[in-house]
ZAMARGU-4260 file (C-alpha; in steps of 0.2 Angstrom, whole numbers, plus 5000, padded with zeros to 4 digits):
<rodrens>
0) 5602/5439/5410 | 5589/5447/5421 | 5571/5445/5416 | 5562/5461/5409 | 5547/5468/5418
5) 5536/5481/5409 | 5526/5492/5421 | 5510/5499/5412 | 5510/5516/5421 | 5521/5526/5433
10) 5520/5519/5451 | 5527/5523/5468 | 5546/5520/5469 | 5544/5508/5483 | 5537/5495/5471
15) 5550/5499/5457 | 5564/5497/5469 | 5558/5480/5474 | 5557/5475/5455 | 5574/5482/5451
20) 5582/5470/5464 | 5578/5456/5452 | 5574/5462/5435 | 5577/5475/5422 | 5562/5487/5423
25) 5554/5498/5409 | 5540/5510/5414 | 5527/5517/5403 | 5532/5535/5404 | 5515/5545/5402
30) 5503/5549/5417 | 5490/5559/5407 | 5482/5544/5399 | 5480/5525/5400 | 5492/5514/5390
35) 5484/5507/5374 | 5482/5489/5369 | 5494/5492/5354 | 5507/5499/5366 | 5504/5484/5378
40) 5506/5472/5363 | 5523/5480/5359 | 5528/5480/5377 | 5524/5461/5378 | 5535/5457/5363
45) 5551/5464/5372 | 5546/5458/5390 | 5545/5443/5402 | 5532/5450/5414 | 5519/5464/5413
50) 5515/5473/5428 | 5496/5478/5427 | 5485/5490/5437 | 5467/5485/5441 | 5460/5492/5425
55) 5474/5487/5413 | 5466/5477/5399 | 5474/5459/5396 | 5467/5455/5379 | 5469/5439/5368
60) 5479/5450/5356 | 5492/5455/5370 | 5494/5437/5375 | 5496/5432/5356 | 5510/5446/5355
65) 5521/5435/5366 | 5514/5418/5371 | 5530/5415/5380 | 5527/5428/5393 | 5531/5422/5411
70) 5517/5431/5419 | 5505/5446/5421 | 5507/5454/5439 | 5490/5461/5445 | 5480/5464/5460
75) 5466/5452/5455 | 5461/5445/5438 | 5444/5452/5434 | 5436/5441/5420 | 5428/5457/5412
80) 5445/5465/5410 | 5457/5450/5409 | 5455/5437/5396 | 5458/5423/5408 | 5455/5409/5395
85) 5468/5416/5383 | 5481/5417/5397 | 5477/5399/5402 | 5478/5393/5384 | 5495/5400/5382
90) 5501/5394/5399 | 5504/5412/5405 | 5502/5413/5424 | 5491/5427/5432 | 5502/5432/5447
95) 5488/5439/5458 | 5494/5449/5473 | 5476/5452/5480 | 5484/5466/5490 | 5468/5469/5500
100) 5467/5452/5506 | 5485/5453/5512 | 5482/5469/5522 | 5479/5469/5541 | 5462/5476/5547
105) 5471/5492/5551 | 5479/5493/5534 | 5462/5490/5526 | 5455/5504/5536 | 5469/5516/5529
110) 5464/5511/5511 | 5446/5515/5515 | 5451/5531/5523 | 5459/5537/5506 | 5443/5535/5496
115) 5432/5542/5510 | 5443/5557/5512 | 5442/5560/5493 | 5423/5559/5494 | 5422/5572/5508
120) 5435/5583/5498 | 5423/5583/5483 | 5409/5587/5495 | 5418/5602/5503 | 5424/5608/5486
125) 5406/5608/5480 | 5399/5616/5496 | 5411/5630/5496 | 5414/5631/5477 | 5433/5630/5480
130) 5438/5625/5462 | 5427/5639/5455 | 5435/5651/5467 | 5452/5646/5463 | 5449/5649/5444
135) 5441/5666/5449 | 5457/5671/5458 | 5469/5665/5445 | 5459/5673/5430 | 5457/5690/5438
140) 5471/5693/5450 | 5461/5706/5459 | 5445/5702/5468 | 5429/5708/5476 | 5429/5703/5495
145) 5413/5694/5499 | 5408/5693/5481 | 5391/5686/5477 | 5398/5677/5462 | 5404/5662/5473
150) 5391/5659/5486 | 5390/5641/5492 | 5378/5630/5502 | 5391/5626/5515 | 5390/5610/5526
155) 5384/5614/5543 | 5366/5608/5546 | 5365/5600/5528 | 5360/5582/5525 | 5371/5569/5516
160) 5362/5554/5509 | 5373/5539/5508 | 5368/5527/5494 | 5376/5512/5502 | 5386/5510/5519
165) 5401/5499/5516 | 5419/5501/5521 | 5422/5518/5512 | 5405/5525/5518 | 5408/5520/5536
170) 5425/5529/5536 | 5416/5545/5529 | 5402/5545/5542 | 5412/5552/5556 | 5420/5565/5545
175) 5403/5571/5539 | 5397/5571/5557 | 5412/5582/5562 | 5406/5594/5549 | 5389/5595/5559
180) 5380/5586/5545 | 5365/5575/5546 | 5369/5558/5538 | 5356/5547/5531 | 5359/5530/5523
185) 5351/5515/5515 | 5358/5497/5511 | 5352/5480/5509 | 5352/5476/5527 | 5349/5489/5541
190) 5361/5490/5554 | 5357/5486/5572 | 5349/5501/5582 | 5364/5502/5593 | 5377/5503/5579
195) 5366/5517/5570 | 5367/5527/5586 | 5385/5524/5588 | 5389/5530/5570 | 5376/5544/5571
200) 5367/5539/5556 | 5348/5538/5551 | 5341/5523/5541 | 5330/5527/5527 | 5321/5512/5519
205) 5314/5520/5504 | 5328/5525/5491 | 5317/5538/5483 | 5315/5547/5500 | 5334/5545/5503
210) 5338/5554/5487 | 5325/5568/5489 | 5330/5572/5506 | 5349/5574/5503 | 5358/5591/5500
215) 5372/5579/5495 | 5368/5562/5487 | 5383/5551/5488 | 5384/5535/5477 | 5393/5521/5487
220) 5385/5505/5482 | 5395/5490/5476 | 5394/5488/5457 | 5386/5472/5450 | 5375/5469/5435
225) 5359/5472/5444 | 5365/5489/5450 | 5368/5496/5432 | 5361/5514/5431 | 5354/5514/5449
230) 5354/5533/5446 | 5345/5538/5431 | 5334/5553/5425 | 5320/5548/5437 | 5331/5548/5452
235) 5340/5564/5447 | 5323/5572/5446 | 5319/5567/5464 | 5334/5577/5470 | 5333/5595/5476
240) 5338/5608/5463 | 5350/5614/5476 | 5358/5597/5479 | 5374/5589/5473 | 5378/5572/5467
245) 5394/5563/5472 | 5401/5547/5465 | 5417/5538/5471 | 5410/5520/5468 | 5408/5515/5449
250) 5403/5525/5434 | 5391/5511/5428 | 5380/5514/5443 | 5375/5530/5435 | 5366/5534/5418
255) 5379/5546/5413 | 5369/5555/5399 | 5355/5557/5411 | 5366/5565/5424 | 5373/5577/5411
260) 5356/5582/5406 | 5351/5585/5424 | 5367/5596/5427 | 5364/5606/5411 | 5346/5610/5414
265) 5347/5614/5432 | 5338/5598/5439 | 5353/5597/5451 | 5366/5610/5457 | 5382/5601/5453
270) 5392/5585/5454 | 5408/5578/5461 | 5415/5563/5451 | 5429/5551/5453 | 5422/5538/5441
275) 5414/5537/5424 | 5405/5526/5412 | 5419/5526/5399 | 5431/5516/5409 | 5436/5497/5407
280) 5428/5486/5404 | 5416/5497/5394 | 5430/5505/5385 | 5449/5501/5384 | 5454/5519/5384
285) 5445/5528/5399 | 5439/5546/5395 | 5428/5559/5402 | 5414/5566/5391 | 5418/5584/5385
290) 5401/5590/5392 | 5407/5586/5410 | 5424/5594/5407 | 5415/5611/5401 | 5404/5613/5417
295) 5410/5624/5431 | 5398/5616/5443 | 5406/5599/5442 | 5422/5594/5451 | 5432/5580/5442
300) 5445/5568/5448 | 5453/5553/5438 | 5447/5538/5447 | 5461/5541/5460 | 5452/5538/5476
305) 5466/5528/5484 | 5479/5541/5479 | 5490/5542/5494 | 5508/5536/5495 | 5504/5524/5508
310) 5488/5516/5500 | 5495/5515/5482 | 5512/5510/5488 | 5505/5495/5497 | 5495/5490/5482
315) 5509/5491/5470 | 5522/5483/5481 | 5511/5468/5483 | 5510/5466/5464 | 5529/5468/5463
320) 5531/5455/5476 | 5520/5443/5466 | 5532/5445/5451 | 5548/5444/5461 | 5542/5428/5470
325) 5539/5420/5453 | 5556/5426/5447 | 5565/5419/5462 | 5555/5403/5460 | 5560/5401/5442
330) 5578/5404/5446 | 5578/5391/5460 | 5571/5378/5448 | 5584/5383/5434 | 5599/5382/5446
335) 5599/5364/5450 | 5596/5360/5431 | 5610/5370/5426 | 5622/5362/5439 | 5617/5344/5434
340) 5621/5348/5416
</rodrens>
């Protein structure tokens, strides 16, 4: 009998095909919401393996639902999301793919491209009010050419402040420069002058100055406990009232209620958001506050920065391979035992 693999959400077919070569595969059918813990508990009872995405919770209750599970397939076991102790106590392996570590430098660059492209897309949507214009056209059908209702700030000559200059930010810089934008940055360690010149970026040591100078302030810092709420009411008050805030890093880097107030009272002009406070591990079921969903000056995407077929395909295929490798290993161990008996 083939082992049973439960996949916690729809994923690219390339990974499913790999799993189906060695297992019976069941996929959670919905794409409009995350799977609940109760649904994962139910799935565990009828499965041998659980295929997890990077924010799928692995709780003690899921482990208890089937202590005989053969493994959880995942990119990496984050202790704040995965109950590692419960898995170890039950003897359930965490089959870590660590897809990023397996990538070549060129493949890692492609992964960074996807998120940086989304960041620039959010910026362009805000600069030219594309989402609002789309709603305007769909709602009315007819239109007023060169209407004053949809004037935007544009990109040419505007300043982008990058709060952090890691892999994603570096990929974004040349795209922003191609739009004839001035790019400022700050990070813990300043780049060498030659590298700054090559990238075409300007160092700003003072974070308050960085925030106050930007027409677009982009949060790209790595998340760690000390970085919680880097952007709060004080920081939003430093921004120009005509400036936009963009976050494709982590929701916990931002004081979300303070950001909502800044958007509501006109302290800032708008926002482009791919990440939110109410995501794992803060909550199990990620959701976007209603206040943000009601605002026309906010562009929202569902934490989907790596959403290209190539990037997501590589990530999920690596997890599928980790599960398949375990299936093959177990079969190889069981075969001699069956022959000897």
